[in-house]
N, C-alpha and C positions, 0 to 999 in steps of 0.2 A: 591312739596316742601311746607314746613309750611310757612304761612303768619302770620304776627304779626302787632300790632299798637302800637306805642309809642308817647306819647304826653308830652311835658313840656313847660313852658313859658320861652322863649329866652330873654336874657338881650337885652337892646336897642342898645348897642354898636356893637351888632353882627348882627342886621337885615340887614344892607346894605351889609355886607360881604356874608351873606346867600343869598341874592338876586342875588348878582353878581356871585356867585359860581354856582348857577343853571340857570343862564340866557339863556344858550343854549338849555336847554331842557324845558324851561318854556311853558305852555300851553296857547294859545290865550284866550280861554275861562276858566275862573276861578270860583270856587264856591262862593256863597254869603258871605259877610264879610270876604273875604280873600284878601291878598295883592298879592299873586302869588300861582301858583300850577305848580309843575314840575313833569314829570313822565319819568323814564329812568331805563332800566334793571329791570322791573317789580316792582319798587318801586316808590310810589307817595309821594311827599313831599309838604306839604301845610302850608304856613304861614299865620296866620289870623291877622286881624286888632287889636285883643285883646292881640296880642304878643305871643300867643300859636303857636308852631310848631308841626305838626303832620307827622310821618313817618308811611307809611303803605306799606306792601309787603314783599316778600321773603328776601330782604336785608335791611329791615328797621333797624335792629340793627347795620348794618355797618354804615349807615348814621348817626344814632343817636350817635354812639360811637365817630364819628368824631366831631360832634358838642358839646358833652359833654366835650370832651377834650379841645376844644376851650374855653368853659365856665371856666374850671378849670384853664386854661393858663391865660386868660384875666381878669376873674372875681373872681378867687378863689372860685368858686362854686362847690360843689359836687352834681351833679344832680341826681345820683343814690340815695344818701341818701335822697334828697328831696322828690323823688317819693316814697321811701319806707315809709317816715313819712306821705305822703299824703294818701298812700294806707292804712296805719294803721288808720288814722283818719276817712277815709271813712268807713272802716270796723267797727270801733267802732260805728260810727253813725248808721250803718245799724243794728248792733247787739242791740243797745238800742231801736230801732224800733220794733224788733221781739223777743226780749228775753222773754216777757211774752206771746205773741201772739202764739208762737209755742206750748205752753203747753195746750192751750185751744181749738185747732182745729184739724182737721183731717190731718195727714202728712205721707209722705214717707220719710224714712231716712235710711242712710247706714253707716256703720262703720267697721273697720277691726282690726284683731288681729294677731300677730305673726311677724310683720315686723322687731321688734327689738330683736327677739329671733334667736339665732344661729342655734339651733335645730328645726326641726318641720315645718309645713306648714304656709302658709299665709291664713287666713280665712276671708272672707268678706261677710256680710249679709246686704240686704236691707229688711226693714219691712214696713208694712202699719199698722198704728194705727188710727183707727176711733174714734170719740168722745165717742163711746158706749163703748169703751175699756178702757177709761181713769181711771174710778173708779177701775176696775178690777186690773190694773197695779198698781195703788197706794196702794190697799190693799196687793199686793205682796211686796210692799217696793222697787219698781223699781225706780232707780235714776242713777246717774253716776255710770256706772259699775266699774270704777276705784276705787271707794270708797266701793265696795262690795268685800267681801272675796270670794275666790274660792268656798269654802264650800257653802256659801250662793247662788251663781250663779248655782251650781251644783243642788241645791234643787229647785230653782224656774224656771230655764230654761225649763225643760219638760212642765211645765204648759203654759208657754209662748209660746212655739212652737206649743202646740196643739191649742192655741186660736188665735194666731195673723199670719195673712198671711205674709209669708216671702220667700225669696230666698236666698240660701247660695252657696257660691263657695269655694272650697278648692283647693289651688295651692300647690301641693307637693313639697318638696325640689328638688326633681329630675326634675320636670317640670319647676321649677324656675330656676335651673341651665342651663337646656337646652335653655330657652329662651334668656338667655345671656343679660339681660337688668340690667345694673349695677345702674341705677338711680331708687331708691326706690320710690320716689315720682310718677315717671312715672309708675312704677308697681302698685302702689295704684291707680292712677287715671284709668288706664285701667280696673282694677278689679272693682272699684265703678262703673264705666260706665257699666260694663258687667252685674252686678247684678241689676242695675237700669232699664236698659233696659229689663231684664227678668222680674222683678216684675211688670212693666207696661203692659207686655204682658200677665200676669197671670190672671189679673182682671181688670174690669173698676172701678178702685177706685175713690171715690169722695174725693179728697185731696185738701187742701189749698196751702201747700207747700211742696217741696222736699228739704230736708235739708242734707248737708254733712259737717262733721267737716273739717274745712279748714286746710290743711296741706301744701299748696303752694299758690304762687300768682294765682289768679283766671285765668289770661291769660295763665300761665304756664299749668294749669290744662287742658285747652282745646287744648293747643299745644300738650300735651301728648296723647290725644285721637284723634287727627286730622285724623289719618289713619283709625279709627274704621268705620265700614260700617254703624252701627247705634249708634247714640248719644242721650243722654239725656242732654238738655242745660238749661232748666228752673230750675235752681238749686240755692237755698240760701245756700251761704257759710258762716259759722260762727265758731269762735273758741269756745272750751269748749262745743260743740253741745250736748254732752251727758247730761249736766246739763240743758239744755234749751228745748230740744225736746225729748219726750217720744219714738219716733220711732226710734231715733238714740241710745238712751239708750237700748232699746229692741235689736237693731241690734248688739249692742256691747256685750250685755249679751249672745245672741245666738252665736255669734262668739267665744267668750271666752269659752263657753260651749263646743263647737265642738272642739276647739283647744285643751281644756284639755283632751278630749276624744281621740283625735288623739295622743296626747303625751303619754298617758297611754298605748294605743295600741302599739305605738312604743317601750316603755319601756318593754312591755311584749314580743314583737316579738324578741327583741335582748337580753333579759334576763338581762338588766341593767337599772339603773335609768337615765332617759334622762332629764337633767335639764332645766328649763326655763332661759331666759335671754341670755346675751353674756359676761359674766363675767369670771373670773379665773375658776369657777366651771364648766362652760361649756368647757373651754379648756381642763381641766382634764379629763372630761367625754369623749371628742372627742380623746384624746390621748389613753384612755383605749380601746375606740371603735375600733381605728385603729390597736391596738395590737391584738384584738380578731378577727376582720373581714377584715382588710386590708384598704389601703387608697382608692382604688376604690369604695368600698361600702359606704364610707363617703358621696359620692356625693348624696346618696339616703336619707340621713338623716339631712344634714346641708345646709346652704345657703353659697356656696363656696367663694363668693366674699366678705364676712366679713373678717375683719382682723384677727380673731381668726385662719383662715386657714393657714396663713403664720406662725403663731407661732407652729401649728401642724406639718407642713412640716419641719420646723427647728428642731424640737424635734426628728424627726425620721432619719434626715439626718446622 
């Protein structure tokens, strides 16, 4: 079972109630600077002199949810919101420290493409950019891939692929559907971990940071990869990482290039234009696809858990 840790500062009028609640499972020996520590059913609860309470273990969320509800009832506090705000502030502070640093040192970075597209695969790439390649990439005009046109990426990606060490993994729609994972953040976390593990095995790279564009809470990312046999954990998570880190920008460009090639191959195979995105255009293309090849074949080209699928099924009923 997955373990987690949750910490927040408890209100003064709840401290005695908490101590009373856990008195039967309180430990005789407690950590330094703590008021008490309790352990029961695989979860440890520690109340510190500072007023912070920490829940650790497989049912940490259950205990946390109970006390956050007590805070809401007694003190009108929204602890979930407070933790989100704190996480955002911590993340912003961390970003300000590294925003420039990422661009001037050797890094490994990963990025994915295709998670928002109804048709086509998910492509994730991890790349190593040494300081000796910074000028080469600057001359090519590498920056945030979201600001580059597909035409520009199709032009520069082959040069990048030849020069920059990287690992790419393509998750086909068929394999995505067979995996049965409906949480896209979990899919992304698993794939990012997969390519990061692979690139570290590929070479003894002298890097300063491993950077990943943050798409979920850091704790959730590691929960998603908890069952992986091999994990990369020394990661710097930051938003808009393509803007701040060349290795992430490179990974994004390579992933996009391969995604475009895969979509083009799919279009040629089925003799019809396969659109990107998950808009009405994708719905219309899927309906035409089903008319030509049947509903069963659809699972080989689209991500079935997208809402688009329900529209397609209704249209053919």
